[in-house]
Structure formats: C-alpha cells, structure tokens
N, C-alpha and C positions, 0 to 999 in steps of 0.2 A: 355285060356284064357277070364275071363267077365269080364264085369264093369257093376256095379251097381251104378246106380244113383240115390239117395236120391232126392225127390222135391217137395213132400207131402205138404209143408208150404204155407201159404195163400196169402203171399207176400204182408202184409199189410203199408211196407213202401213203396212202389211202386205204391200203390192206386191214384188214382182210374182206371189206367190202367189193374190192378190186377181183376177188378170186373167182368169183362167178358171173361178174358182168363189167364191160370195160368202164373205165372212169368218167369218161365223157358222156355216159348213156344215165350215172348216178342222177336221181330226180331232186331238184331244186325246186321248190314250191308248184310240186307235182308235176313238172316237166324236166325230161332229159336237161345236163347242163347242156351238151351239144344243139339241142332243138331252141332252146332259149337262146343261145349266140348265135345260130343263123338266122332268127323270127328279127331279133334286134338290128343285126346288120342289115335285114333286107329292107327294116323299118327307114333306116337312115340313109339309105339309096333311094336316090328319086329316078336312077336308071335300072331297069327290070334286071330281076336275075334271072339269066337264063338259064344255069348249071352250077349244082352243087357239087365239088367233088372231094370225096371223104378217104382220108389216106390211112388204110388202118392196118392191123397186125390180122393175126388167124384167129378173127373174132365169130367165125361161124355164119351160114345163112340166115339164120335169124334175125341174128344183127345187122347183117348187111341188109334185108329186108325191110327193119326198122329205118335205116336210115334214108335208102330211097323214097320211104313211106314222107319222110320229114321232109324230103326235097320238094316231091310233090305238091304235097298242102301248101308249099309257096308258089308254087305255079312253076318250079325250075326241075330240070334234067336230073336226075341224084345219079352218080358217076361212083364206084368204088374201085380204087387204087390200092396197091400193097406195099409195105415196107416190110422189108424182111430181118433187116439189123439196123440197130439204133445208132447210125453215124452223122448224127446230128440236124440241124436245123433244115441246112441248106438242101442236103440228102433226101430228107422226109417230104420236103416241096416238089423237088424233082420228081418225085417218084409218079405226080401228075403230070408231067410236062405235057402227053397230049392234049391236055385243056390248058395250058397256057399260049392262048394267044389271040389275048383279047382284054380291056381291060379286069384287072384280078382285084378281087380284098383276098386276103390271106389270115385268117384266124386260128388258132390254136385253141385247141377246143378241153383246155386247163383253167380257163379264165370267165369271166363274165363282168361286165363294165353297166356305168350307167353315164349315159352321156344326152346331151338337147341340141344336136345338131345336124346339119347336111351335108353327104357327100360331097365334094368339087370334084367332080367327073374329069376338068380343065386341068387340074393340076396334075402333073408328072407325077409325085408321088405323097403318101401322105403316111407316117409313122406316127402311132399312137403311144404316147407316153405317160406318164405320172411321177412326181414328185417321191421318193422313198427314204428313207431313213440309213438304210444300208445297203448302198449303189455297188457295192462288189460282188453282189450275187446274180446281177442283171446286166443284159446290155443296155449301156446306157448312150446317149448323142448329146452333143454340142452343138449350137447352133447361134446364127447369126442376128443382125438386127432386125431384117426383115423375116425373121423366122423361120429360115432356109438351113438346113443340116449344115454342118463342117463337119462333122466328126462321127462317125458310129466304132465306137469300144465295148467290145467283147468281154463282160466281167472284169474292170479293171482294179489292178491291185492298190493303185495310189488313186487318190480323188480325182476326178478329171469332171464329173456330173452327175447330178441327184436325180435327173429325168429317166427314168427307166422305161425302157422299151416294153408296153404291158402284151405284146403278143398278138397285135393288131396290124396288117401292113396294109395299103394300096397303092398299085403301080397300073399307070395308066397303059405301058406298054409291056403287057406279059410276055411277048416274044422276045425281047430285050433280056429281061430278068430272068426266063427260060434260059436263054444263051449264057449269060452271066452264071449262074448255078454250073452250068455242064461244064465251064469251065474249069469252075474250081474242083468238081470231079476229075475232069480228064487228067488235070495238072497235079494234083493230092494236095492242093492247097488248105490247111488245114489250121483251126486255132482252138488251142485247148483242145487239141486231141480228135475236133469233132469238123465235119463241114459247115461254117455257121452260114447263114444267111445275111449275118451283119458283111460280111467281106464282100459277097456281091453287091450290094446295096453302094457298100462303099465304092468299088469298081465303077456302077452306073453313076455316081456322083461325081466323081472324077473324071466321065465323061460327058459331065453337063447337065444330066438328070438332076432339078431341084426337087430334093426334097423337103416339106413341108412336114412341122410338127402337130400335131393333133392333142388335146388334151381332154380327159374323160375327167365327169364328175365324179366319179367313185369306180374304182378298180377291186373288183372280187375276186379272191385265189378261190380255188378248190382243190388245192395240192394235199390236202390232209385230212382226218375228220373233224378236227375242232374248227377249220375257218372254213370249210364247207357247210360245217352247221351256221356258221354266223352268217354265211354269203345266204342261205337261207332266211336267214333271219330280216338281212336287209332286201331280199328280194320281195318278200310280204311284205314289207312297210312300203316297197316301191309300187304297189299292185292293188296296195290293201282297199282300195274302193270298186274291186271287182269282187262280184259274188264268189266267194271260192268253196263253200259248201255243197257237195254234190247232192242233188234230189233224193237219191236213193239213198243217203246216208240216213242213218236211225240215231235219234240222240233220244237217250232213256235212261230220266231223272240226272242229265247233264249240263254241264256248262262248258260252252267252247268259247275261250275269251281271244277276240281278236287280234291281231291279224291270223287266222290260220288257212291251211287248204285240207279240206275234208273230203276224201276221194269217195268212188262211185261203191256202194256198199258198204259201206266202215259202219261199225256199229259202236257208239260209245254210250256205255251205261253205268249210272253211278260214280260220274269219274269227272275230273275238271282238265281240260285239255288247253293250253295255250298260255300266254298269248305265243309266237313264232313257233307253230310246230306242225308239220306238213305230215299228212295219214294217209299211204295208199289203201288202192282198191282193195277189198275185202279184208281189211284188219279191222279186228277186234280188241278194243279195250273196256277193262272191266276193273270198277272199284279202285281207280290209280289218280294220279297229278300228276301231269307230266307239262313241262314247257320248255320253249326253245329246243326243239327237236327235229329229227328228220327220220321216221318211220316208213317203211317201205311195206309193198304190196304182203296180203295174207299172211298176219302177222297177228298173233294173240300174246297181250301183253294183259295181264292181272294182280291186282293188289302190290303196285309199284309205285313210289315216287320217283320221278326223274325229271334231269334237268340236263341242257348241254349236252345230247347226247344223239347215237345215231344208228339205227337199229335195222338191220338188212329183211331182207323176205323171207317168208317161212320159218319166220324164228315163234318159238315156244317161250316166253318169257313170262314167272310168276315167282311173286315174292308172298309172304306167307299173312297173316293176322296174326298176333300178340296180345295174349294178357299179361299187363306188364304192372309191377308194383317198384315205384323206382323213389327212393330217397332224395333228401336234398344233396344239392351243391353233386349232383353227377352228371356225367358227361356221356351220350351213349355214340357212336360214329356207324 
C-alpha cells in the first residue's frame, strides 16, 4: 500500500501563517497536520504502508527532510514529487505517477478526520464522504442501494447530493487510476477550468470499477485560521487521555486546564492556560490567560488575555498592566 499526499497549494486562506511554513506543516495539537493525517491513515490500514509520496511546491530542503522523516518514522519510504503549477487535483496526483503502481490511498493535506473503521483492501475503491450544508462548494457523490457510487459531480450548481468528498480516496488498481489521470491531461479534459480527479473516477466507474462510500465520524478542515483553531480543539479532545505536557515544561504558579498540549521547554508563569491550547517548544507565557488557541515555537507572550487565537513562531506579544478607575455602567473593549 502506498499513500500519495498532494500538498503543493500556497495555503493563501491561512496567511500570514503560511508565509514562512507550508500549511500542511502547521501544528495541530503538537504535530504537523500532514503528520497527523498519514498517522491516522496508517492506523486504519491493515496492509503495510510501503511508501508515502508527498507532492509539494518549492518548499525547500528542510521541509523535504521533515517529510521524509515523517514517512520513515512510520516504517515507509518517503518520496518527494513537485507540482509547479496549480492545474487541479488530477494533475497534482499525477505528479506522483512513478509511485502509482500498487494499492493507493490519496489524501489531500488540508483536512483531518476522525473515524473508526478498517480499510477493506479487496474493495475496488473507496471515496470518503460526509454530509454538508452547502454541497455547491464541494465535489459530491450519489450512490445506489448497495452503497456503490453512481455519480461524481464537481461543485454542483444545482442540488444533486449533500455527501461531500472530503479528500481521501482508496484505489485498488493504482496503475489504472494513473492511466485515467494521464488521459485527462493528454486530451485536455477539464472541469471548472482544471483537471479534476472526479472525472478520472467517473471514467473508471464507467469501465466497471465499483467505488463505495466510506463515512467518517468527523471531518476537520484546516483551511483558515479559525477552523484550524477549532480542529486543534477537537483533536485535543480526541487524544485527551494521552499525556500531553512535556517533562521539560516548567509551570511556575501556573494552571493548565486540560486538554492542552504543552511542548518541550515551555515556561508558563503566573498564568492560566486552557482548555484547548497547544503550545510549541521553547515558548514562554507570563501573566496571561489563554484558552482555545494554537501558539507555535519560540514565542513569548506576556500580559495578555486571549482566546480563539493562532500565534506563529518567534513572536513577541506583550500587553500591559493598567491602573484603572472605572465608574458605573461602563463598557470597555
């Protein structure tokens, strides 16, 4: 089994956090998004994951080395491919065509999920879906009474289904999928101006491949900062039974309200942190109250009251103490 992870997008909706780090490497509950994604997929597969192929942009050698390490820590070979132009999902996957010769899982690295199932390697294919309120923003599927997909529709303008494709797919015959993707490129077949994976899946379906739907318990988006903070909250809840406070963390007259992730060499002094806060290694928090937030590495925060926030690496953020005399019926913001 191989995993292909297309992740070359710029992550523009998550700026300014993605100006210095690719979106899939933004930490959620102490781990990069892409690491959590491939760990979750590895756990759900009874078949050994032999290779994880990452399709990236010009992210630099340090990021490439980090991705290779993520794969190797799961006992898989890590491979790097490049997508130079954003030409659609089919084009992104085909950039890894040299790895498309086996059972494949394709997982786009801007989403996490919670599920309790085991992948059936004998199935022709599986497309994971979840019901959504606004299906016009997604690719959707229709299926028959046997749970076999009958139609793939990319961002329908009129209602056809509310089961949105969440960006995780399984194909038993990776070589066939590769050939169908190549057919789209060679014949310049586009939908909504891009080469779409759903068109290739539709062609495979018409040739007798039976794709079934797989449902997840919870689909977690990481598209912008507010939903990423919410995803951090949900993941912390999922893993709250784990010990998430590093032994090297220093708590000085501080209270940590679980669930929280507190990284290596974090110092929290005269503060209340939590619930649902992730703090990266080397960060210092003083005289502050923080809840529902992601704070990355080597950051200093003092005299702040914060919630629903996302703070980057190497940030210096300080408020100020005030002497106040405020009369009746006063509102401050």
